[in-house]
N, C-alpha and C positions, 0 to 999 in steps of 0.2 A: 504494500500499500504506500502511495506517495505522501510526504508531508505537505500539507497546504497551509499557506499563511492567510489569516483572515484579517482583512483590512480594518483600519480603526473606525471607518464609517459604518461597517456592518455591525461592530459591537455597539456603536451609538444607536443604530435602528433597534437593536434587541433590547437596550436599556429603555429607550423611549417607548417601545411597545409594551414592555413590562410595567412601566409606570402608567400607561394608559389603561391596561387591564386592572391594575390595582385600584385606580381611581374610579372605575365603573361601578356605580351603585348596584348592589345585589340584595335580594330578599333573603334574609337569613332565617333558618327555621330550626327551632330546638330539636325537632324530630323530623328526618327527611322521609319518614314513613308516610306522613300526612302532607298532602299538597296545600298551597296557599289558597286563599278564598277570594273570589272576585265577585262583584255585583253591584247594584245600585239601589238596593232596598234599605229599609231601616237596618242600621248596623248594630250588632251585639257583640260586645267584648266581654272577656272575664274580667270582673271587677278586681281592682288592685289588691284588696285584702280578702278575696274570696278563698274559701276552702272547699274545693270540689271533692266529690267522692263518686265512686262506682261500687255498686253491690251486685253480686250475682248469687243466685242460689238454685238448688235443684233438689226437688222432693224425692226421696228414696223410700223403698218399701219397708215395712216393719221387719226388724232382724228376727222376730220369732216366726215369720212366715217363710219356711225353707224353700217353698215351691216358687215363691215370687222372686223376679229378678231386680235387684235393687238399682240396676243401671239401665234397664230397658224402659222405653216410653218415658212418661213423665214430662214435666215443663221446665225449661230453663227460664228464670226470671232475671231481668236485667234492669237496674235503675241507676240513672246518672243524675246527679244534682250538682248545681253550680250557682253562683251569684253573678248576675249580668249588669252590664253597664251599657244603656241604650243611647245611640247617637243617631240624629236625623234632622231633617229640614222641618222645623216647627211650623212653617207657613205651608209647606206643600206635602205634609206627611200623608194625608189620605191618598194622593196620587202615587206617592213614593211606595206606600205600602201595598196598594192595590195592583200597581203595574209591576213591581219588582219583588215585592214580598220582604222577607227578612234575610239580611245578608250576614250569615254566619254558617258554621257547619260544626256538627258534633261528629267526631271521628271515633269509631269503635274498632279496635284491633282484636281480632279473634285468635284463640290458641290454634296450634297445629291440629290437623285432622278434623277441623270444623271449618269448611270453606264458606266464603261469603255468599256464594250462589246458593249453597244448601241452607245457610241461615235465612237468607231472604225468602226462600221458597217455603220455609216451615214456620213463618211467623203466625202466631195465633190470631185469627181475624179480630179486628178491633182492639188489639192490645197495645199498639203503638200510640201513646199519648204523650203530648207536650203541654206542660202546664207552667204558668208564670204567677207568682204570688205578688201582686202589686199592693202597695199601701192602700188602706182604705180609710174611709171616715164617713161623717154624716154632714149633710148641708140642708139648706131649706127646701131643696128639690128632692131630698131623699138621700139614701146611702149610695156610696160610690166605691170603686176599687174592689179589692179582694183577689180571689184566684180566678184566673182565666185558664180553662183547660179544654182541649179539643183533641179529637182523633186525627192523626196523621194518615193520609192514604199510603198505599204501598209505594207509590212512586216518589214519596219524599225520602225513602231510604234506598240508596243504591250502592253498588259494589265499586270501589276505587281500584281495587285489585282482588286477588284471590283470598287475602287475609284481612282487607280493611273495608269497612262500611262507612258511608257518609250520610248524615241526616241534615237535609237542608229544607227550608220552607219558602218556595217561590210561588209566583203567580201561576206558573206552569203546573205545579204539582199539588198546590194546596189552596185553590181558590175559595172553597167553603170556609176553610179555617181562617183565612185572612179577612174575608168579608165580615164574619162574626167578630174578629179581633178588632176591626175597625171601629165598630159601634162601642165596644167596650173601652178601647183605648181612647177614643174621642171624649167620652165622659170623664175619664181620669185627667186628661190634659186640661179640660175646663176648670179643674179644681187644683191645678198645678201640682199634681202628684209627682213625687221625686221618682224618676226612673233610672237613677245612677246606681242603685243597689237592689235589683229585682231578682229574687230567687227564682230559679227555674228547675224543672223536674222532667226527665224524659224516661219513660218506661216502655218496655216491650217484653214479649214472651215468645218463646220458641218451642215448637213441638218436636221433642227429641227423636221420637220414633220416626217422623217424617224427615228430620234433617239428616238422619243417618241411615235412611232406607237402603242405601248402597253400600254401607259400611264405611270404614276408615279408608282413605286413599292408599295407605302404606300397609293395609292388611293382605298378606299373600295367601291366606287360608281359602279353601274351597268355599265359594259363595260368601266370603268374608264373614264367616258365622260368628266369630267371637265379637265382632264390632257392629254388625248390622242392627239397626234399630235402638242402639245403646248410646249412652253418654260417651263421647270419644275417649280413648285411653290416653295416658301421658306417662312418660317414664318417671316423672317426678311425683305421680299420684296427685296432681292438681292441674286444673286448666286455668291459665293465667290470661285475663282480659285486660285491656287498656282502653282509655277514652280520654278525649281532650276537646275543648271548645276553641275554635279559631275564629277570629274577627277578620274584617277586611284588610287584605295586604299587610298583616302583621309581620314585622321584621324579626320579632323574637316572641312567637306565641308561647303561652304557658305550657309547662311540661305536662305530660298525660299522667293521669292517676290509674292506679292498678286495682284489680280484684281477683281473688283466687277462689276457686270452687273445687272441693275435693273430687276426685274421680279414681278410676281403678288403673292399675299397672300390671296385674296379674290375672290370669284366668285358669279355669279348670279345663283340662283336656285329657280324659282317661286314656291310658295305655297300659300295656303289660309290663310291670316292673321286672318280671323275669325274662322278658324278651321273646318268649315262646310264641305268644299269640299275636304279636305285632306283624300282621301278615300282608301289609300293603306299603308301598312306598309312597309317601305323601311329602312332596318337595316344599309345599306351603307350610307344612308342619314339621320342619327340620329343627329339632330341639337339641342343643348340646352336640351339634354336628351329626345328628342321627335323624334320618328321615323315615325310619320305620315306625308304623303306627297301626292301631286296631283298625278293622275294616270300618266302613261308613264314612261320614264326613265330620270335620271339626265340630265339636259341640254335640254330636249325636252318634257315638261310636257303638259298635256291636262286638261281642266276642262269643265264640263257641267253646264251651268246656267239654273235654272228652268224658266218656261214660264213668271213668274212675277217677277223674281229677276232683280234688276237694274244691268247695265253694268258699271263696274268701273275697269279699268285695274290696278289702283294703289293698289287695294286690294290684289294683288298677288306678290308684289315686296318683295324679300327677298335676302339679301347679306349674304354670309357664309364666315366665316373665315376658310380657309382650314385647318390650323394646329390645331386650338382650337375647330373646330366644333361648333362654336357658331354663332348666327346671329349677324350681324354687321349694322352700320349705312347705311341707305337707302337714305339719303339726296342727294347724287350725282347720283341717277339712274333716267333715264328717259325712255319713251316708244314711239313707233310709230307703224304704220301699216307695217308689214313685206311686204306686196305687194307693198307699196308706202312709203319708208323710209323718204320722204320729208315732210310727214304730221306731224303737231304739235300734242302735247298731247290733246289739246282742240278739234282739228279736229277729232282725233281718237275716243275720247269718245263721241263726239256728233254724230257720225255716228251710234252708237249703233249696235246691232245684232238682225235681225228679228227672230220670232220664227221659228225653224227648220233651221236656218243659222249657219254660223261659220265664225270666224275671227282669223287670227294669228297675235299676238302682238309680237313686237320685243323690248326686254329690252336691254338698253345700259347704259353707263355712266362711272363714276369713283368711286373708293373707296381708301381712304387713299392716295389720290394723283396719284394713278395708274389707267390706263384705265382697264375696265372690259371687258371680252368677251361677246359679245352679245348672248342672248339666246332667242329662240322663245317660245311662249306659245300659244297654240291652243284653242280657246274658242268656245264652241258650245252653242246653246240655244235649249232647249227642248220645245216641244209643250204641255208637261205634266209635272207638278212638281214632283220631285223625293220624296220618303219618307223623313221624317225628324225624326231623332233619337237624343235624347240628352243623355249624359253620365256624371254622377256625381261620384266623387271618394273622399272618406274621410278615414283617418287612425286615430287609437285610441291606446293609450298606456294602455292596459288593466292591466298591472302590477301596475300602479299608479292610475288607475280609472279616468284619466283625460278625459276631453271632447274631442270628435272626431274633426278633422279639416284637413286642407291641409298642415300645418306646425306645428309640434309637436316636444317635447323633450323626449329624452330616454337615458338610460344608458345601457352598456353591460349587457346582461342577461334579459332585459326587453322583454315582449311579445307584439307584435304589431298586432292589427286586421285591415285588409283591407276590406272596404265595397264599392262596386261599383254597382250603379243602372243605367241601360239603360231603356229609356222609348221612345215608338214609339208614337210621338206626331201627325203626320199626315201620311195619306196613301191615295193616289189618287184612284178614282174608276178605276177598271179593272187593278189595279196594286197590285203585291203580292210580298212576300219576301220568299226566300227558302235558304238552305245551310247556315242558320245563326249559326255563332259559335263566340266564344270569345277567345281571346288570353290573357293569364295571365302570368305575369313574376314577380320574386322576385327582389328586389334591391340586390346590392352586400353586402357581409359580413353580411348575415342573414342565418338562418336555418329554413326550413318550419316545422311547427308543424303538425305531421302526422294526417290525417283524419279530418283536420280542415276545408276543403273546403266544402262549401254548395252553392247550386244554387236554388234560391227561397225556401230556408229553407230545401231542400232535401240534405242529405249527399252525397258527392262524393269522392270516394276513390282515385282519382288522386292526385298526389304530384305535387305541383307547383315548378318550378325550376327557376334558374336565366336565362337560355336560353329561358324560355317560353314554355307553353304548350297550345294546342288548345282544347277547350271543346265545343261540339255541343250543341245548345239550342233547336233543334226541332222546334215546332211551338209555342213556348212561346210568340214570337212577331209575331202575325199574324193580329191584328186589331189595329186600333188607340186607344191609351189609355193603351195598354199592356206594361208591364214592366218586367224586370228581375233583381234580386239583388243577387250578388255574394259576398260572405265573405270567408275569410281564414286568418290563423294566422301564424306569423313567429317570431323567436327569434333573438334579436340583438346578433351578435357574439362578443367574447372578443376583436378582433382586430378592430372593427369598431371605427371610430372617425371622428370628423368634421361634414360636411354637407353630409347627405346621401340622394341622389336623389331616389324617388320612382316612377317608371313609372305607367302610367294609363293603364287600361285594354283597348284592342282594339276589337271592335265588327265588323265583316264583314258579309255581306249578299248579295246574288244575287237577283237583283230586275227584275221582269218580267213586261214589259211594253205592252200596247196594240200593235197590229201589225202595226198600223199606225204611231207609234212613233219611231223615230231612238233613241235607248238608248244611255246614256253616256258610255264612255270607262271605262271598269274595274267594280269591285263590289262596293257596298256601304260600306264605312268604317267610323266608328266614334270611336275616341280615347278619353277616359275619361282623365280629367285633371290629370297632375302629382302631386305629393306631396313631401314634404321634411321632414326628420327627422334630428333634430339637436342632435348629439351625444355628451353628456357631460360626463366629467370624473366622473366615478361612485366609489362607495366603493369596496374594495376587496371582491371577491366572489369566492367560490370553484366551480371549473368547472369540477373537475374529482377526485375520490377517489376510492381506491381498493374496488370492490363490492363483491368479493367472495375470501375467503381464505380457502385453503385446508390443514388441519393438518393431513390427513391420517387416516387409520383405526388402531386401537390399542386395545390390550386386556386389560380388567379391571384388570387382574392379575398383570399388569405392574405398577399400580398406588401405591402411588403417583409418578408422573413423569412430567417433562416439555417437551412439544413437540414444534417443530418449524414449522409454517405454511408458505406455499408459495402462495401469491396472484396470481390470474389470471393475473392482470395488477397492478404492485406495485406503479404506479405514483400517486402522489398527486399534482394536478395543481391548482394554484390560479390566477385568473385574477385581476391584480392590475393596473388600468388605469392610476393613477397618482403617484405611488410610495410612498405609505404611510406606517405608522407604523402599524403593526398587529401581532396577536398571533394566531398560529394554536393550536386548542384544540380538544380532543377526549374523548369520554366517552363510557361506555358499560353497558349492562344489566347482564353481567356475572362476575364471580370472577376468578382471575388468568390470565386474559388477559393482555398482555404487548406488547409495541412496542419499541424494543431496550431496554433501561434502563427505559423507561417510563411505569410504572404500570398504568392500567386504572381501574376506578371504575365508579360508577353511577354519580359521580361528574366529570365534564369535567376537564381533566388534560392538562397542558401545554406541547406542544411537540416542538414548534419552534417559534422563534421571527424573525420578518423581519422589516428592516428599510433601504430601499434603492430604487433600481431601479423599474421603472414601466414595465408593460407587463405581460406576462404569466410566473409565477414562478413555476418551478419544485422543490417542497419542498423536495422530497426524494433525488434529486441530490444535492441540496444546504446543506441539513441538515444531510444526512445519518442517517435517523430515525432508521435504524437497523431492524432486523428480527421481525416477528410477532411470539410471544410465548404464550403458554397457558398451565398453571400448573394445572393438574387435580389431586385432592386429594381423590376423592371418586367417585364410579360409580353412574351414575344418574339412574332414573327409566326407561328412554328410551334407546333405543340401539343407538341412534344418539344424540349427544350433539351439540346445536347450539347457537350462540350468535349474537348480532348486536352491531356494532361499530358506534356511531353517531359522526360526525366530524362538526366542526364549526370554524368561524373566529370571533375573538374579535378584534375590531378596536382600536388601541391606543398602547402606550408603555407597 
C-alpha cells in the first residue's frame, strides 16, 4: 500500500464538518425505545413533581385446586397513573381539541414472549379507559370539575414495534371522546380551573388465553403446548413492563416506570426417569441434551407398562426449566388420579392398573416457589411384555490412543471414534420387530471423517451430520440375543472449546403384537447414553496451507529465469487455542523455490513468528509472506517439473 499525504485543507474541511455536525440541534431522548411525539393538539406533559406509576396484575387459580391451571386464561390488568401539565391556545382551544385532539403519548413496553400485535388483539372490549381528575368546585351555576373518564377505541392504541405500544388521543381515533371532553373542559376553563397538575389514569385489560393462543414465539415444543393460552414464561420468573408519558417534541422526556408480574419459568413434562419407556425422539423437548421422551405430545404424554412391570407414578416426574432446557428439582411435585383429584398419592399407587387397563395420572405442585401447570399422563398396562433393547455408547480419542469411555478429553484436530451397541435382550412369543432403524447425529463443532461409518463391521457410505441421519437395520435385530454395533469417526474443529455434549444414537422399531393384545402407543425407541468431550486448549496446528501452485508453462529456451506462481488458495491458517508463541517453517525437495524473501531448501526455513492472540491465525494476511517464486537454471529431463513444500509449526520463541 502506498503512503499518501493529506493536504492541510482536507483536514480543515474535516474539522469544519465535525463542528457543523456538533452544532446541529438534535432531539435527545431518555429512552431510544420510544419515538418522539408530534402533533398540534392540546399538549400534555408530565408535571415537574409527578410520581408516575405502573401496576400490572394477573389473577391465578386457587392453590387448592389441583386440576386448575394457574397460568392459563385469566386477565392481565394494567393501570398507568401520572400527573399532567396541560398547554394549549386558550383562545382557540375548541378547534385545537376537536381538530387535532390531545398531543401526547403513553408508551407501554411489553416483556419478551408477549408481542404487541397479540396484546392489541386480545384487549378486553371496553376495558381501555383514560381518565383525568380535574380540580372541582361549586359556583352559582352549579358544580364543576371532577373526573372526566371515557373509553378509548381500539384505534387509540397501536403498535410502534413488536414490543412497544403507543396510546394517543387524536381526532382520527377518538372523536367521541374528544367531543364529550370539550364540553367538560369548557366548563372548567370558565371557572379558571388550574390544569397544570392534573392526575391522569390509563387502564386496560388483556385476555391472556387469546393473547397467547399461538403460544410463545420461542417455544419449540409440539403445538407449543407448554405456552399456548397461558401467561408467557420468563427465565426470571417475572414479566417486566415499562411505561412513560411523552409530550410534544421533548428533548429529555421523563424516564419510564416499571412494573413486575410473577409468572412461571418451569413446567411439568412427564418422562421415564429409567429411560426404558422414552420411545420417541422429540427434538422440541430436548432436555439436558436428551431428546428421548414418552409418546404423545408435550403436556399430554402416554406410557405402556408391561404385564409384569410395577406401577409407580413417581417414576415419570420431570420438571423442566423453560429457558435453560434442563431438568429441575422435583421435590415440590405431587400426583393424583385425574378422574378423582381428591385421592392421595398413596391411594393412587395402591390402586395399581390391571392387565389391559389404563389410568390417567395428574401431576401438579410447585417449583421455585411458583405453581406448576398440571399435566396428565395416561398409563396403560399390556397383557404382553414389550421387547427389551439396551443401548451402550462410548467414545474414544483415537489420536491419543486413550481408553474409550463416556467422558473423555480432546484438543482441536483430534479424531474421535463413536461406538454404539444395541442388544435385543427379550422378545415375547408371537411378537416381532420391523422397520428398525437407528438415528445418528454428530455433536457441534466437529467434522465427520468420510467413509468411517460401519454397521456390524460393514462399511456404509452415508455421512453422519449434526442434524442427524437415519440408517435402516433390516433384520439385524430379529431374535433375542441379537445385537448391532455402529461406529464412525469425526474430527474436533478448531473453534471447539469447553464441554462438548455428544448425543447417543436412537434406535426405533415397529413392534407387532398378537391380535389379542392392545399395543402401546407409538413405536419402540431406545436412546443410547450421551457422552461428553472435554475440550482442552491444544498446541498450535496448521489447518490449511496452499495445496497447488501453478507457475505456468515456459520454454526451456528462456532459462535461467525466475517465475512467479499463483496458489489455488494462498491462505495459511493456524489454529492457536491458547495464544502461544510459535514459528511457521517450510521446506522443499527442490532448488530455487522461495516464498517472498524466504528461500526454501531441504532444511525447514523460518517464515513467520507469532506471539499473541488465540484463535485461527491467517498467517498470509498477518505476515504478507509474499509471492511464490521458482528460479529454474536448467531444463529437467521431464517435460513437467514438480516440487513439494512441507509446512510445519515449531512451538516456542
